[in-house]
PAZAGU-641493 format. One record per residue: residue in three letters; x negated, y, z negated of N, C-alpha, C, O, CB in turn. Coordinates in nm, 4 decimals. Glycine has a CB too. Example, Ala and Ser with C-alpha at 12.3 -4.5 7.8 and 13.67 -1.06 7.14 Angstrom:
! residues 2
resn:ala, nxx:-1.3190, nyy:-0.5690, nzz:-0.7800, caxx:-1.2300, cayy:-0.4500, cazz:-0.7800, cxx:-1.3200, cyy:-0.3300, czz:-0.7800, oxx:-1.4236, oyy:-0.3319, ozz:-0.8465, cbxx:-1.1308, cbyy:-0.4473, cbzz:-0.9046
resn:ser, nxx:-1.2850, nyy:-0.2250, nzz:-0.7080, caxx:-1.3670, cayy:-0.1060, cazz:-0.7140, cxx:-1.2900, cyy:0.0030, czz:-0.7870, oxx:-1.3409, oyy:0.1138, ozz:-0.8039, cbxx:-1.4084, cbyy:-0.0598, cbzz:-0.5725
//
This chain:
! residues 68
resn:met, nxx:-11.9693, nyy:9.3805, nzz:-8.8285, caxx:-11.8330, cayy:9.3475, cazz:-8.8877, cxx:-11.7594, cyy:9.2750, czz:-8.7770, oxx:-11.7838, oyy:9.2970, ozz:-8.6584, cbxx:-11.7491, cbyy:9.4813, cbzz:-8.9378
resn:arg, nxx:-11.6727, nyy:9.1918, nzz:-8.8167, caxx:-11.6051, cayy:9.0993, cazz:-8.7277, cxx:-11.4430, cyy:9.1038, czz:-8.7669, oxx:-11.4076, oyy:9.1185, ozz:-8.8839, cbxx:-11.6731, cbyy:8.9449, cbzz:-8.7450
resn:trp, nxx:-11.3587, nyy:9.0913, nzz:-8.6690, caxx:-11.2183, cayy:9.0790, cazz:-8.7001, cxx:-11.1901, cyy:8.9423, czz:-8.7753, oxx:-11.2462, oyy:8.8391, ozz:-8.7386, cbxx:-11.1343, cbyy:9.0894, cbzz:-8.5673
resn:ile, nxx:-11.1046, nyy:8.9448, nzz:-8.8778, caxx:-11.0756, cayy:8.8235, cazz:-8.9561, cxx:-10.9176, cyy:8.7943, czz:-8.9278, oxx:-10.8261, oyy:8.8727, ozz:-8.9531, cbxx:-11.1113, cbyy:8.8472, cbzz:-9.1227
resn:asp, nxx:-10.9060, nyy:8.6725, nzz:-8.8736, caxx:-10.7600, cayy:8.6205, cazz:-8.8550, cxx:-10.6920, cyy:8.6247, czz:-8.9815, oxx:-10.7550, oyy:8.5855, ozz:-9.0797, cbxx:-10.7518, cbyy:8.4737, cbzz:-8.8002
resn:thr, nxx:-10.5599, nyy:8.6703, nzz:-8.9977, caxx:-10.4756, cayy:8.6643, cazz:-9.1042, cxx:-10.4424, cyy:8.5283, czz:-9.1489, oxx:-10.4034, oyy:8.5065, ozz:-9.2636, cbxx:-10.3629, cbyy:8.7329, cbzz:-9.0749
resn:lys, nxx:-10.4573, nyy:8.4358, nzz:-9.0594, caxx:-10.4198, cayy:8.2958, cazz:-9.0913, cxx:-10.5361, cyy:8.2353, czz:-9.1643, oxx:-10.5168, oyy:8.1431, ozz:-9.2435, cbxx:-10.3840, cbyy:8.2114, cbzz:-8.9617
resn:asp, nxx:-10.6546, nyy:8.2825, nzz:-9.1416, caxx:-10.7833, cayy:8.2294, cazz:-9.2134, cxx:-10.8017, cyy:8.2905, czz:-9.3578, oxx:-10.8406, oyy:8.2260, ozz:-9.4552, cbxx:-10.9167, cbyy:8.2668, cbzz:-9.1245
resn:gln, nxx:-10.7717, nyy:8.4103, nzz:-9.3574, caxx:-10.8158, cayy:8.4943, cazz:-9.4825, cxx:-10.7336, cyy:8.6302, czz:-9.4845, oxx:-10.7019, oyy:8.6997, ozz:-9.3880, cbxx:-10.9835, cbyy:8.5289, cbzz:-9.4773
resn:leu, nxx:-10.7060, nyy:8.6514, nzz:-9.6265, caxx:-10.6244, cayy:8.7902, cazz:-9.6473, cxx:-10.7163, cyy:8.8765, czz:-9.7251, oxx:-10.8078, oyy:8.8291, ozz:-9.7925, cbxx:-10.4760, cbyy:8.7743, cbzz:-9.7324
resn:pro, nxx:-10.6908, nyy:9.0086, nzz:-9.7152, caxx:-10.7759, cayy:9.0943, cazz:-9.7954, cxx:-10.7293, cyy:9.0959, czz:-9.9420, oxx:-10.6272, oyy:9.0363, ozz:-9.9766, cbxx:-10.7770, cbyy:9.2367, cbzz:-9.7377
resn:asn, nxx:-10.8054, nyy:9.1644, nzz:-10.0262, caxx:-10.7684, cayy:9.1830, cazz:-10.1817, cxx:-10.6494, cyy:9.2675, czz:-10.1615, oxx:-10.6350, oyy:9.3328, ozz:-10.0582, cbxx:-10.8905, cbyy:9.2599, cbzz:-10.2862
resn:asp, nxx:-10.5609, nyy:9.2679, nzz:-10.2613, caxx:-10.4501, cayy:9.3451, cazz:-10.2806, cxx:-10.4725, cyy:9.4901, czz:-10.2574, oxx:-10.4008, oyy:9.5488, ozz:-10.1763, cbxx:-10.4018, cbyy:9.3230, cbzz:-10.4077
resn:ser, nxx:-10.5617, nyy:9.5497, nzz:-10.3190, caxx:-10.5871, cayy:9.6894, cazz:-10.3313, cxx:-10.6737, cyy:9.7421, czz:-10.2273, oxx:-10.6883, oyy:9.8642, ozz:-10.2214, cbxx:-10.6431, cbyy:9.7187, cbzz:-10.4573
resn:glu, nxx:-10.7304, nyy:9.6697, nzz:-10.1481, caxx:-10.8382, cayy:9.6955, cazz:-10.0404, cxx:-10.7647, cyy:9.7555, czz:-9.9167, oxx:-10.6746, oyy:9.6985, ozz:-9.8551, cbxx:-10.9200, cbyy:9.5539, cbzz:-9.9973
resn:arg, nxx:-10.8187, nyy:9.8856, nzz:-9.8878, caxx:-10.7725, cayy:9.9530, cazz:-9.7636, cxx:-10.8582, cyy:9.8883, czz:-9.6467, oxx:-10.9793, oyy:9.8689, ozz:-9.6577, cbxx:-10.7927, cbyy:10.1198, cbzz:-9.7725
resn:ile, nxx:-10.7870, nyy:9.8580, nzz:-9.5382, caxx:-10.8527, cayy:9.7876, cazz:-9.4258, cxx:-10.8148, cyy:9.8393, czz:-9.2877, oxx:-10.7207, oyy:9.9169, ozz:-9.2713, cbxx:-10.8201, cbyy:9.6419, cbzz:-9.4323
resn:leu, nxx:-10.8909, nyy:9.7940, nzz:-9.1895, caxx:-10.8426, cayy:9.8218, cazz:-9.0483, cxx:-10.7707, cyy:9.7111, czz:-9.0038, oxx:-10.8200, oyy:9.5989, ozz:-9.0159, cbxx:-10.9524, cbyy:9.8508, cbzz:-8.9494
resn:leu, nxx:-10.6568, nyy:9.7280, nzz:-8.9522, caxx:-10.5594, cayy:9.6268, cazz:-8.8974, cxx:-10.5574, cyy:9.6288, czz:-8.7524, oxx:-10.5674, oyy:9.7354, ozz:-8.6917, cbxx:-10.4189, cbyy:9.6501, cbzz:-8.9470
resn:tyr, nxx:-10.5438, nyy:9.5051, nzz:-8.6867, caxx:-10.5223, cayy:9.4829, cazz:-8.5403, cxx:-10.3842, cyy:9.4294, czz:-8.5121, oxx:-10.3391, oyy:9.3366, ozz:-8.5792, cbxx:-10.6268, cbyy:9.3848, cbzz:-8.4836
resn:thr, nxx:-10.3157, nyy:9.4857, nzz:-8.4141, caxx:-10.1924, cayy:9.4098, cazz:-8.3556, cxx:-10.2061, cyy:9.4002, czz:-8.2006, oxx:-10.2577, oyy:9.4880, ozz:-8.1314, cbxx:-10.0497, cbyy:9.4879, cbzz:-8.3932
resn:pro, nxx:-10.1551, nyy:9.2862, nzz:-8.1555, caxx:-10.1512, cayy:9.2561, cazz:-8.0190, cxx:-10.0300, cyy:9.3304, czz:-7.9526, oxx:-10.0206, oyy:9.3412, ozz:-7.8303, cbxx:-10.1437, cbyy:9.1039, cbzz:-8.0003
resn:tyr, nxx:-9.9437, nyy:9.3778, nzz:-8.0350, caxx:-9.8216, cayy:9.4445, cazz:-7.9782, cxx:-9.8460, cyy:9.5909, czz:-7.9530, oxx:-9.9298, oyy:9.6552, ozz:-8.0162, cbxx:-9.7004, cbyy:9.4291, cbzz:-8.0732
resn:pro, nxx:-9.7719, nyy:9.6397, nzz:-7.8611, caxx:-9.7942, cayy:9.7884, cazz:-7.8146, cxx:-9.7204, cyy:9.8917, czz:-7.9000, oxx:-9.6477, oyy:9.9760, ozz:-7.8474, cbxx:-9.7447, cbyy:9.8081, cbzz:-7.6646
resn:phe, nxx:-9.7413, nyy:9.8839, nzz:-8.0437, caxx:-9.6596, cayy:9.9765, cazz:-8.1174, cxx:-9.7281, cyy:10.1086, czz:-8.1122, oxx:-9.6597, oyy:10.2108, ozz:-8.1174, cbxx:-9.6358, cbyy:9.9308, cbzz:-8.2619
resn:phe, nxx:-9.8481, nyy:10.1143, nzz:-8.1030, caxx:-9.9234, cayy:10.2434, cazz:-8.1131, cxx:-9.9799, cyy:10.2923, czz:-7.9712, oxx:-10.0813, oyy:10.3616, ozz:-7.9635, cbxx:-10.0452, cbyy:10.2246, cbzz:-8.2166
resn:gly, nxx:-9.9126, nyy:10.2543, nzz:-7.8694, caxx:-9.9568, cayy:10.2898, cazz:-7.7341, cxx:-10.0713, cyy:10.2179, czz:-7.6930, oxx:-10.0646, oyy:10.0950, ozz:-7.6949, cbxx:-9.9851, cbyy:10.4284, cbzz:-7.7216
resn:asp, nxx:-10.1863, nyy:10.2795, nzz:-7.6521, caxx:-10.3060, cayy:10.2101, cazz:-7.6131, cxx:-10.4020, cyy:10.1736, czz:-7.7305, oxx:-10.5068, oyy:10.1098, ozz:-7.7198, cbxx:-10.3780, cbyy:10.2943, cbzz:-7.5140
resn:asp, nxx:-10.3511, nyy:10.2224, nzz:-7.8383, caxx:-10.4445, cayy:10.1901, cazz:-7.9696, cxx:-10.3832, cyy:10.0733, czz:-8.0392, oxx:-10.2693, oyy:10.0866, ozz:-8.0840, cbxx:-10.4544, cbyy:10.3196, cbzz:-8.0816
resn:asn, nxx:-10.4403, nyy:9.9717, nzz:-8.0517, caxx:-10.3822, cayy:9.8564, cazz:-8.1245, cxx:-10.4342, cyy:9.8465, czz:-8.2637, oxx:-10.4324, oyy:9.7338, ozz:-8.3132, cbxx:-10.4104, cbyy:9.7272, cbzz:-8.0523
resn:ser, nxx:-10.4774, nyy:9.9390, nzz:-8.3311, caxx:-10.5296, cayy:9.9456, cazz:-8.4754, cxx:-10.4901, cyy:10.0506, czz:-8.5595, oxx:-10.4681, oyy:10.1632, ozz:-8.5150, cbxx:-10.6656, cbyy:9.9514, cbzz:-8.4783
resn:cys, nxx:-10.4786, nyy:10.0184, nzz:-8.6906, caxx:-10.4515, cayy:10.1198, cazz:-8.7705, cxx:-10.5103, cyy:10.0870, czz:-8.9098, oxx:-10.5600, oyy:9.9769, ozz:-8.9334, cbxx:-10.3067, cbyy:10.1458, cbzz:-8.7702
resn:ile, nxx:-10.5031, nyy:10.1851, nzz:-8.9998, caxx:-10.5606, cayy:10.1494, cazz:-9.1516, cxx:-10.4384, cyy:10.1241, czz:-9.2295, oxx:-10.3404, oyy:10.1982, ozz:-9.2215, cbxx:-10.6532, cbyy:10.2770, cbzz:-9.2296
resn:gly, nxx:-10.4438, nyy:10.0140, nzz:-9.3094, caxx:-10.3429, cayy:9.9789, cazz:-9.4022, cxx:-10.3921, cyy:9.8877, czz:-9.5165, oxx:-10.5070, oyy:9.9047, ozz:-9.5573, cbxx:-10.2332, cbyy:9.9144, cbzz:-9.3295
resn:asn, nxx:-10.3146, nyy:9.7930, nzz:-9.5710, caxx:-10.3552, cayy:9.7141, cazz:-9.6832, cxx:-10.2821, cyy:9.5776, czz:-9.6667, oxx:-10.2144, oyy:9.5505, ozz:-9.5675, cbxx:-10.3209, cbyy:9.7870, cbzz:-9.8217
resn:met, nxx:-10.3014, nyy:9.4950, nzz:-9.7708, caxx:-10.2384, cayy:9.3670, cazz:-9.7689, cxx:-10.0830, cyy:9.3685, czz:-9.7524, oxx:-10.0206, oyy:9.2854, ozz:-9.6864, cbxx:-10.2743, cbyy:9.2977, cbzz:-9.8932
resn:glu, nxx:-10.0308, nyy:9.4685, nzz:-9.8173, caxx:-9.8812, cayy:9.4838, cazz:-9.7998, cxx:-9.8491, cyy:9.5129, czz:-9.6666, oxx:-9.7422, oyy:9.4645, ozz:-9.6294, cbxx:-9.8225, cbyy:9.5895, cbzz:-9.8843
resn:ser, nxx:-9.9167, nyy:9.5836, nzz:-9.5782, caxx:-9.8983, cayy:9.6034, cazz:-9.4342, cxx:-9.8981, cyy:9.4722, czz:-9.3571, oxx:-9.8226, oyy:9.4573, ozz:-9.2611, cbxx:-10.0071, cbyy:9.6938, cbzz:-9.3801
resn:ile, nxx:-9.9832, nyy:9.3748, nzz:-9.3985, caxx:-9.9786, cayy:9.2442, cazz:-9.3265, cxx:-9.8600, cyy:9.1750, czz:-9.3572, oxx:-9.7966, oyy:9.1208, ozz:-9.2666, cbxx:-10.0924, cbyy:9.1569, cbzz:-9.3573
resn:thr, nxx:-9.8174, nyy:9.1698, nzz:-9.4906, caxx:-9.7058, cayy:9.0801, cazz:-9.5338, cxx:-9.5701, cyy:9.1461, czz:-9.5086, oxx:-9.4709, oyy:9.0743, ozz:-9.4956, cbxx:-9.7193, cbyy:9.0440, cbzz:-9.6857
resn:ser, nxx:-9.5612, nyy:9.2726, nzz:-9.5015, caxx:-9.4248, cayy:9.3263, cazz:-9.4896, cxx:-9.3813, cyy:9.3672, czz:-9.3449, oxx:-9.2631, oyy:9.3746, ozz:-9.3114, cbxx:-9.4133, cbyy:9.4466, cbzz:-9.5799
resn:cys, nxx:-9.4918, nyy:9.3943, nzz:-9.2586, caxx:-9.4595, cayy:9.4389, cazz:-9.1252, cxx:-9.4329, cyy:9.3207, czz:-9.0315, oxx:-9.5248, oyy:9.2457, ozz:-8.9984, cbxx:-9.5718, cbyy:9.5252, cbzz:-9.0709
resn:thr, nxx:-9.3178, nyy:9.3056, nzz:-8.9924, caxx:-9.2978, cayy:9.1911, cazz:-8.9006, cxx:-9.2234, cyy:9.2163, czz:-8.7744, oxx:-9.1732, oyy:9.3276, ozz:-8.7581, cbxx:-9.2288, cbyy:9.0872, cbzz:-8.9693
resn:ile, nxx:-9.2115, nyy:9.1258, nzz:-8.6849, caxx:-9.1436, cayy:9.1482, cazz:-8.5542, cxx:-9.0709, cyy:9.0113, czz:-8.5276, oxx:-9.1210, oyy:8.9036, ozz:-8.5598, cbxx:-9.2521, cbyy:9.1902, cbzz:-8.4308
resn:ser, nxx:-8.9467, nyy:9.0245, nzz:-8.4650, caxx:-8.8716, cayy:8.8977, cazz:-8.4195, cxx:-8.9386, cyy:8.8407, czz:-8.2937, oxx:-8.9484, oyy:8.9085, ozz:-8.1914, cbxx:-8.7148, cbyy:8.9292, cbzz:-8.3873
resn:lys, nxx:-8.9830, nyy:8.7191, nzz:-8.3027, caxx:-9.0410, cayy:8.6512, cazz:-8.1836, cxx:-8.9883, cyy:8.5134, czz:-8.1894, oxx:-9.0100, oyy:8.4381, ozz:-8.2844, cbxx:-9.2004, cbyy:8.6526, cbzz:-8.1803
resn:asp, nxx:-8.9102, nyy:8.4787, nzz:-8.0730, caxx:-8.8601, cayy:8.3468, cazz:-8.0674, cxx:-8.7740, cyy:8.3050, czz:-8.1762, oxx:-8.7768, oyy:8.1892, ozz:-8.2177, cbxx:-8.9631, cbyy:8.2598, cbzz:-8.0593
resn:lys, nxx:-8.6901, nyy:8.4027, nzz:-8.2294, caxx:-8.5968, cayy:8.3804, cazz:-8.3380, cxx:-8.6643, cyy:8.3675, czz:-8.4709, oxx:-8.5994, oyy:8.3280, ozz:-8.5678, cbxx:-8.5163, cbyy:8.2598, cbzz:-8.3121
resn:asp, nxx:-8.7881, nyy:8.3978, nzz:-8.4806, caxx:-8.8610, cayy:8.3915, cazz:-8.6087, cxx:-8.9200, cyy:8.5339, czz:-8.6462, oxx:-8.9462, oyy:8.6132, ozz:-8.5557, cbxx:-8.9781, cbyy:8.2829, cbzz:-8.5985
resn:gln, nxx:-8.9383, nyy:8.5624, nzz:-8.7617, caxx:-9.0090, cayy:8.6901, cazz:-8.7990, cxx:-9.1611, cyy:8.6525, czz:-8.8189, oxx:-9.1968, oyy:8.5682, ozz:-8.9011, cbxx:-8.9440, cbyy:8.7581, cbzz:-8.9381
resn:val, nxx:-9.2427, nyy:8.7181, nzz:-8.7414, caxx:-9.3782, cayy:8.6846, cazz:-8.7319, cxx:-9.4637, cyy:8.8309, czz:-8.7785, oxx:-9.4196, oyy:8.9415, ozz:-8.7472, cbxx:-9.4099, cbyy:8.6279, cbzz:-8.5692
resn:pro, nxx:-9.5743, nyy:8.8157, nzz:-8.8466, caxx:-9.6412, cayy:8.9474, cazz:-8.8822, cxx:-9.6762, cyy:9.0222, czz:-8.7555, oxx:-9.7045, oyy:8.9628, ozz:-8.6515, cbxx:-9.7732, cbyy:8.9252, cbzz:-8.9688
resn:ile, nxx:-9.6735, nyy:9.1538, nzz:-8.7665, caxx:-9.7289, cayy:9.2484, cazz:-8.6603, cxx:-9.8707, cyy:9.2302, czz:-8.6451, oxx:-9.9232, oyy:9.2092, ozz:-8.5358, cbxx:-9.7032, cbyy:9.3949, cbzz:-8.6922
resn:phe, nxx:-9.9391, nyy:9.2388, nzz:-8.7645, caxx:-10.0875, cayy:9.2433, cazz:-8.7619, cxx:-10.1359, cyy:9.1101, czz:-8.7752, oxx:-10.0935, oyy:9.0360, ozz:-8.8639, cbxx:-10.1473, cbyy:9.3303, cbzz:-8.8697
resn:thr, nxx:-10.2317, nyy:9.0714, nzz:-8.6836, caxx:-10.2812, cayy:8.9339, cazz:-8.6700, cxx:-10.4276, cyy:8.9309, czz:-8.7164, oxx:-10.4772, oyy:8.8224, ozz:-8.7468, cbxx:-10.2675, cbyy:8.8822, cbzz:-8.5208
resn:his, nxx:-10.4980, nyy:9.0418, nzz:-8.7233, caxx:-10.6417, cayy:9.0376, cazz:-8.7557, cxx:-10.6639, cyy:9.1636, czz:-8.8428, oxx:-10.5849, oyy:9.2576, ozz:-8.8337, cbxx:-10.7373, cbyy:9.0359, cbzz:-8.6209
resn:trp, nxx:-10.7647, nyy:9.1673, nzz:-8.9231, caxx:-10.8132, cayy:9.2752, cazz:-9.0121, cxx:-10.9679, cyy:9.2617, czz:-9.0224, oxx:-11.0299, oyy:9.1586, ozz:-8.9963, cbxx:-10.7437, cbyy:9.2665, cbzz:-9.1580
resn:met, nxx:-11.0255, nyy:9.3876, nzz:-9.0667, caxx:-11.1439, cayy:9.3810, cazz:-9.1095, cxx:-11.1805, cyy:9.4974, czz:-9.2238, oxx:-11.1141, oyy:9.6010, ozz:-9.2226, cbxx:-11.2246, cbyy:9.3841, cbzz:-8.9903
resn:pro, nxx:-11.2736, nyy:9.4817, nzz:-9.3105, caxx:-11.3101, cayy:9.5878, cazz:-9.3995, cxx:-11.3370, cyy:9.7173, czz:-9.3368, oxx:-11.3886, oyy:9.7230, ozz:-9.2252, cbxx:-11.4223, cbyy:9.5507, cbzz:-9.4730
resn:leu, nxx:-11.3010, nyy:9.8325, nzz:-9.4104, caxx:-11.3590, cayy:9.9564, cazz:-9.3399, cxx:-11.4861, cyy:9.9760, czz:-9.3665, oxx:-11.5312, oyy:9.9125, ozz:-9.4618, cbxx:-11.2959, cbyy:10.0773, cbzz:-9.3707
resn:pro, nxx:-11.5680, nyy:10.0575, nzz:-9.2998, caxx:-11.7145, cayy:10.0680, cazz:-9.3189, cxx:-11.7187, cyy:10.1592, czz:-9.4360, oxx:-11.6213, oyy:10.2241, ozz:-9.4743, cbxx:-11.7985, cbyy:10.1242, cbzz:-9.1888
resn:pro, nxx:-11.8413, nyy:10.1608, nzz:-9.4932, caxx:-11.8678, cayy:10.2468, cazz:-9.6137, cxx:-11.8502, cyy:10.3943, czz:-9.5744, oxx:-11.8763, oyy:10.4339, ozz:-9.4608, cbxx:-12.0157, cbyy:10.2221, cbzz:-9.6718
resn:lys, nxx:-11.8089, nyy:10.4674, nzz:-9.6641, caxx:-11.8055, cayy:10.6255, cazz:-9.6527, cxx:-11.9456, cyy:10.6796, czz:-9.6176, oxx:-12.0471, oyy:10.6264, ozz:-9.6624, cbxx:-11.7566, cbyy:10.6961, cbzz:-9.7953
resn:pro, nxx:-11.9482, nyy:10.7861, nzz:-9.5367, caxx:-12.0825, cayy:10.8447, cazz:-9.5132, cxx:-12.1371, cyy:10.9056, czz:-9.6406, oxx:-12.0628, oyy:10.9405, ozz:-9.7324, cbxx:-12.0774, cbyy:10.9521, cbzz:-9.4020
resn:lys, nxx:-12.2672, nyy:10.9173, nzz:-9.6438, caxx:-12.3352, cayy:10.9855, cazz:-9.7583, cxx:-12.2929, cyy:11.1192, czz:-9.7496, oxx:-12.2720, oyy:11.1807, ozz:-9.6450, cbxx:-12.4895, cbyy:10.9768, cbzz:-9.7583
resn:gln, nxx:-12.2797, nyy:11.1675, nzz:-9.8809, caxx:-12.2399, cayy:11.3163, cazz:-9.8968, cxx:-12.3717, cyy:11.3991, czz:-9.8627, oxx:-12.4839, oyy:11.3585, ozz:-9.8929, cbxx:-12.1833, cbyy:11.3518, cbzz:-10.0578
resn:tyr, nxx:-12.3472, nyy:11.5180, nzz:-9.7975, caxx:-12.4606, cayy:11.6092, cazz:-9.7611, cxx:-12.4388, cyy:11.7331, czz:-9.8521, oxx:-12.3252, oyy:11.7726, ozz:-9.8780, cbxx:-12.4621, cbyy:11.6496, cbzz:-9.5978
resn:pro, nxx:-12.5428, nyy:11.7893, nzz:-9.8967, caxx:-12.5294, cayy:11.9166, cazz:-9.9836, cxx:-12.4703, cyy:12.0267, czz:-9.8978, oxx:-12.4502, oyy:12.1383, ozz:-9.9457, cbxx:-12.6732, cbyy:11.9661, cbzz:-10.0442
//
């Protein structure tokens, strides 16, 4: 899997995804799980403009197989 730049492609509306931010909102961890709404609604002021907090995303891996 690879990170996808939000400027190049956005996820499906209902898809849960792993998000990356270059900003230190989460301490040393720059990622969290969210969706398309997270990308479009979470912004920060930068140089008098509102810019998205999340710059990259990737699909979540498949769930593990269920064991009896």
